[in-house]
N, C-alpha and C positions, 0 to 999 in steps of 0.2 A: 941808723934806723933802729927804733926801739922794738923790742919783742915782748911777749907775754912774761918771760922770766925777768926781764928788766923791770917791767911794771910791778911784778910781785915783790922784787927786792925793794923798789922805791916805796911801795905800800908798806912794807915791813919797816923801812926807815921812818916813815911818817908815823906809824903806830908807836914806834919807840920814842920819837920826839913828843908825841902827845902824852905818853906816860911820864916822860922826864919833866914835862912842863905843867904837871898838875891836872891833866885831863885823861885819867885812866881810861884806856880804850876798851878793855875787855870786862866791862861792867854793864849793868842795865842802862845806866846813864850814858855810858860811852856808845853803846849800840843805838840807843835812842837818838843821841846827838848826831851820829853818823847817818842814820836812816833819814833824819830830817835834812841833813846836809845834801843828801842825794836829791831829795825833792826840791830843795832850794836851787841847787845847781841846774837841775832839769828845767825849772821855771825860768832861770836866767838865760839858758840856751834858747828856750822857746821865745822869749821876749826878743832876744837878739835876732833870731831867725825871722820873726814876724816883721821886725823893722827892716832887715836886709831884703826880704822878699816883697816889700811894699804893702804889707797888710797892717801897717800901723801909721800913725801920723808922722812920727820921726823916721829917720833913716839910720842905717847901721852899715858896717863894713863886713865883708866876707871874713876878714881876719878876726873880727870880734866874735862872729858866729863860731869860727874854728876854735878860738880860745875857750869859749863857753862849753862847747862839746868836749874838749879836752878835760875841762874841770869835771864834767859828768863822769867821764871814763875813769879819771884818777880817783874821784871820790868813791865810785863803785868798787874799784880795786882795793882801796883802803878798807871798805866794809867787808869785802871778802876775806881779806887778811885778818881782820879783827875776829871774824867768825870761824877762822881756821879752815876756810874752804880752799881746796886745790882748784883755783879758778880755771887753769888750763884744762883740767879734766871736765869741769862743769861746762865750759864753753864747747869743748869737743862733743860732749854728749848732746848738748842743746842744738848745735849745728847739725848733728846727725839727724835729729828729729825734724828740724826745719827743712833739710834737703830731702827727707823721705816723704814729705807731704806731696799731695797732688797739687800741681800748679795749673791755673786756668787763666784765661784772658777775661778781663773785666768788661763785660757788656760792649765789646768792640772798641774800647778806648785804648787797648794795647797795654794797659797797666796790669802786670802780673800780680796775682794775689795768692796768699797762702791760706 
């Protein structure tokens, strides 16, 4: 089972590989490239999800949806590492905000909203 510290180490390894292979990570170009990569991976996840959930002409597998979501998470962790964020602290703070919000039922559908 992978944890946040494992993801941080992995992200650090990826940043090092980027630097070693001519793609300096901690530069404007590097930040820009990584921000665009997050958007690209999110789009690929949404496309796979649409196909899997029957909202597109083609079909897809749950496994592919899972792989695309993993790409989004990994790419986000790499960006956090590039920016020097302590992502575990950022996540803890954000989760505290999320769970301190008032939750309500959505018009009788049973779907919780924040």
